[in-house]
C-alpha positions in Angstrom: 0.1 0.0 0.0 2.8 2.3 0.9 4.4 1.8 -2.6 1.3 3.0 -4.1 0.8 6.0 -2.0 4.4 7.0 -3.0 3.7 6.5 -6.7 0.6 8.5 -6.4 2.4 11.3 -4.4 5.3 11.4 -7.0 3.0 11.5 -9.9 0.8 14.4 -8.4 4.1 16.4 -7.7 5.3 16.0 -11.2 1.9 17.0 -12.7 1.8 20.0 -10.6 5.3 20.9 -11.6 4.4 20.8 -15.2 4.8 17.2 -16.4 2.6 16.1 -19.4 -0.2 13.6 -18.1 -0.8 11.0 -20.6 -3.6 8.5 -20.8 -2.8 5.6 -23.0 -6.1 3.6 -22.9 -8.5 3.7 -25.8 -10.6 6.7 -26.8 -13.6 5.1 -25.5 -12.1 4.5 -22.0 -10.8 8.1 -22.1 -14.3 9.5 -22.8 -15.8 7.6 -19.9 -13.5 8.7 -17.4 -10.0 10.3 -17.2 -7.8 12.4 -15.1 -8.2 16.0 -15.4 -5.8 17.6 -17.8 -4.7 14.3 -19.4 -3.8 13.9 -23.1 -5.3 10.7 -24.8 -2.9 8.8 -27.1 -3.9 5.1 -27.2 -0.9 2.8 -26.6 -1.6 1.1 -30.0 -1.4 4.5 -31.8 1.5 5.7 -29.9 4.4 4.7 -32.3 2.8 6.8 -35.1 1.7 9.7 -32.9 5.1 10.1 -31.0 5.8 13.4 -33.0 2.8 14.9 -31.2 5.0 14.7 -28.0 8.1 16.2 -29.6 7.7 19.5 -28.1 7.0 18.1 -24.5 9.6 19.3 -22.1 10.0 17.7 -18.9 8.5 14.3 -17.8 5.5 12.6 -19.1 3.5 10.8 -16.4 1.9 7.9 -18.2 -1.4 5.7 -17.1 -3.8 3.3 -18.3 -6.3 0.9 -16.6 -4.3 -1.6 -14.7 -0.6 -0.8 -15.6 0.2 -3.1 -18.6 -0.3 -0.6 -21.3 1.3 2.1 -19.4 4.5 -0.1 -19.1 4.5 -0.7 -22.8 3.9 3.1 -23.6 6.7 4.1 -21.0 9.2 1.9 -22.8 8.4 3.2 -25.9 8.4 6.9 -24.7 12.0 6.3 -23.0 13.2 4.9 -26.3 12.1 7.9 -28.1 14.1 9.9 -25.4 11.5 11.2 -23.0 11.8 11.2 -19.3 8.8 9.1 -18.1 7.1 8.4 -14.8 4.8 5.2 -15.1 1.9 5.7 -12.8 0.5 2.3 -13.9 -3.2 2.1 -13.4 -5.7 5.1 -13.0 -6.8 4.0 -9.7 -3.1 4.7 -8.4 -3.9 8.5 -8.8 
């Protein structure tokens, strides 16, 4: 439980400091519920949409439903040179 609270706290700190909040769930999931201020790029679309994040300065906080897609997205983003914090599932917020 402490690890989840620490992850939540760190993610909130990063976003409050200007980090980009990225939801990598499907568009339908995003429309039904998302974190305020989040950008939605589904993980399946991420490779083709990486240029949209080219101007992002600072870290990207990435999340999904349970953590699997955010882990995949974090790996892709790091490979593209971004600083990434993987929140895991949206419930960790």
